[in-house]
C-alpha positions in Angstrom: 11.3 21.8 -6.0 13.5 22.1 -3.0 12.6 24.7 -0.3 16.3 25.1 0.5 19.4 24.1 -1.3 21.6 24.2 1.8 21.1 23.7 5.5 23.4 24.9 8.3 23.1 23.3 11.8 25.0 22.6 14.9 25.3 19.2 16.4 27.3 18.4 19.6 28.9 21.9 19.5 30.1 21.4 15.9 28.8 23.4 13.0 27.8 21.6 9.8 26.7 22.8 6.4 24.9 20.4 4.1 24.3 21.2 0.4 21.2 19.4 -1.0 21.5 18.5 -4.7 18.1 16.9 -5.2 15.3 15.1 -3.4 12.8 12.5 -4.6 10.0 11.0 -2.6 9.0 7.4 -3.3 6.5 5.0 -1.8 8.3 2.9 0.9 7.8 -0.2 -1.2 10.1 1.3 -3.8 13.1 0.2 -1.7 12.1 -3.4 -2.1 12.0 -3.3 -5.9 15.3 -1.4 -6.4 17.3 -4.7 -6.6 14.8 -5.8 -9.3 14.9 -2.7 -11.5 17.3 -4.3 -13.9 14.6 -6.7 -14.9 11.8 -4.1 -15.2 11.7 -3.4 -18.9 8.6 -1.8 -20.3 5.8 -0.4 -18.0 5.6 -1.8 -14.5 3.4 -0.9 -11.5 4.4 -0.7 -7.9 1.5 -1.0 -5.5 2.5 -0.5 -1.9 -0.6 -1.6 0.0 -0.5 -0.4 3.6 -3.0 -0.3 6.4 -4.7 3.0 5.4 -3.5 3.7 1.9 -2.2 2.3 -1.4 0.7 4.1 -2.9 1.0 3.4 -6.7 4.0 4.3 -8.9 4.6 3.6 -12.5 8.1 2.3 -13.4 9.1 2.6 -17.1 12.2 0.9 -18.4 13.8 0.7 -15.0 13.0 4.3 -14.0 10.2 5.5 -11.7 7.9 8.0 -13.2 7.5 10.3 -10.2 4.9 12.5 -11.9 2.6 9.4 -12.1 2.7 8.4 -8.5 -0.3 8.7 -6.3 -1.9 7.6 -3.1 -5.4 6.2 -2.6 -7.3 5.6 0.6 -7.8 1.9 -0.1 -5.6 0.3 2.4 -6.2 -3.1 4.1 -8.0 -1.4 6.9 -10.8 -0.6 4.5 -11.1 -4.3 3.6 -11.2 -5.2 7.3 -14.0 -2.7 7.9 -16.0 -3.9 4.8 -15.6 -7.5 5.9 -16.7 -6.6 9.5 -19.7 -4.7 8.1 -20.7 -7.5 5.8 -20.8 -9.9 8.7 -22.8 -7.5 10.8 -25.2 -6.9 8.0 -25.8 -10.5 7.0 -25.5 -12.3 10.3 -25.7 -9.6 13.0 -22.4 -10.9 14.4 -19.1 -9.3 15.2 -16.1 -11.2 13.9 -12.7 -10.8 15.5 -10.2 -8.9 13.3 -7.7 -11.7 13.5 -10.2 -14.1 11.8 -10.6 -11.6 9.0 -6.9 -11.2 8.7 -6.5 -15.0 8.5 -9.0 -15.0 5.6 -7.1 -12.2 3.9 -3.8 -13.9 4.2 -4.6 -17.6 3.8 -8.1 -17.8 2.4 -9.3 -19.8 5.3 -10.0 -19.5 9.0 -11.6 -21.6 11.7 -15.1 -20.3 11.2 -18.4 -21.7 9.8 -18.4 -22.1 6.0 -21.3 -19.6 5.6 -19.3 -17.0 7.5 -16.2 -17.8 5.5 -18.0 -17.4 2.2 -19.2 -13.9 3.1 -15.6 -12.9 4.1 -14.2 -14.4 0.9 -16.7 -12.4 -1.2 -15.9 -9.1 0.6 -12.2 -9.8 0.3 -12.6 -10.6 -3.4 -14.4 -7.3 -3.9 -11.5 -5.5 -2.2 -9.1 -7.3 -4.5 -11.1 -6.2 -7.5 -11.0 -2.6 -6.3 -7.1 -2.7 -6.0 -6.8 -4.0 -9.6 -9.2 -1.3 -10.7 -6.9 1.3 -9.2 -3.9 -0.2 -11.0 -5.9 -0.2 -14.3 -6.8 3.5 -13.8 
């Protein structure tokens, strides 16, 4: 529901009046899938995974279902923290965030194999949690 249907304002000494017909709010990732909507038959899920949150929207037969969009605090930052904590708990070491990011992006980094395995396991658990959100 719109708070106002019209807005009057002044800009550079000129008066303007804008009539608002409707407003929809979508996750920012929605703009990336708009060109692909023609191919999205049936039920599809858009997961916009950000640093702090994951925005999830269902798209049914090319149309977003705005009433079934939601945000969860499961962004990549939570994965970074979990990986960092796992390294501290298991080895009592602090791993630079860029190393963890390399593991997330490429599945490898220039670290000892036992460290890499702990990071892989933690990242895999994060991946599982994202898919659990989508199934929910």
